[in-house]
N, C-alpha and C positions, 0 to 999 in steps of 0.2 A: 600576329594573332588578333590584336585589338581592332585592326582594321575590318576585320571579317564580322565581328561582334555586331557592329551597327547594321551591316547589311542583312544579317540573319534576323535580327529583331525586327527590322523593317519588312522583310519577307513575310515572317510569322503574323505581323500585324495586318498586312494586306490580305493574307490568306484567311485570317480569323474574321476580318471584316467582311470579306466577299462570301464567306459562308452563309451568312444570314440572309442573303437576298432570295433565297428559294428558287434558284434557276431551273430546277428540275420541273417546276410547274409551269414554266414558259410554254406559251402556245401562240398561235395566231389569234389576233383579236379582231372582232367586229367593232366598228367605229360607233361610239354611243354619243347621243347628242349633247351631254353635259360637258362644260369647259370651266375648270376651276383654276384660276391663275395660280393660287397657292400650290396646288398639287403639280401644276406644270413647271413651276419654278423649282420646286423640290426635286422633282423628276430630272430636270435639265441639270441642275447644280449639283445633285447628290448621286441619284440612282443611276444615271448613265454613265458618269466616270467610273463608279464602283463596278458596273456591268462590264465596262471595257477591261477593267483590271481583272475581273472574275473570268472573262473570256481568255485573256493572255494567260493567267495562272492555270486555267483548265487546260490550255494548249500544252503548258510546260508539264504539267502532271500527265496529260496523255502521252506525251513523248516518254516520260519516265516509265510510265506503266504499260506502253505498247508492247514490249517484248512478253510480258506476263499475260496481258489480255489476248495476244496472238496465240500463245500456248494454250490457253483455256478456250479459245474459239469465240471470244465476245468482244472482239475489237470494234465492231459496229455500235455495239450498245455503249462501250466506253467512249467512243467519239461523240455520240448522241448526247450523253449525259454530261461530259466534260467540256465540250466545245460548242455544239450546236445549241444547246438548250440556253447557255448564257448569252450566246451571239443573238438568238431570237429575242431574248428577254430585252437585250440592249437595243438592238437595231430594228425589230419588226413591231414592237409594241407601240401604240399611239402615245404621244406625249401627255403625261398626267394620268394615264390609265393603268393603275397598279392591279386591279382585279378586272378581269374582262371575259366576256363570253366567247367560247370557242366558235370559230368560223365553221359552219357546216361543210363537210367535204362533199363534193358532187361528182358523181361518176357518170361521164357522158358516154355511154357505150350503147348508142342507138344503133 
């Protein structure tokens, strides 16, 4: 029983830390001209690894909640919130850009 206590504490700590990243606000970003070495270092050393953990934890939560979200008809919304948003925050955002402008969507239906 003691062997599992450490894993549970570790898992709860990871989930608690990854919840503060606000992955729900993740969006595609337009590249802005400023480059701050401190922000880029903090992003590469802290935010990106935590974002990877948030993506993996979100996927695990999606797997657990998928039967319930399928019954209620919001599987796509759960997938977007739990997996896609943290992945976009981690992998699509420019390095060092924590707040960014949304890229305008263009519809080419000429």
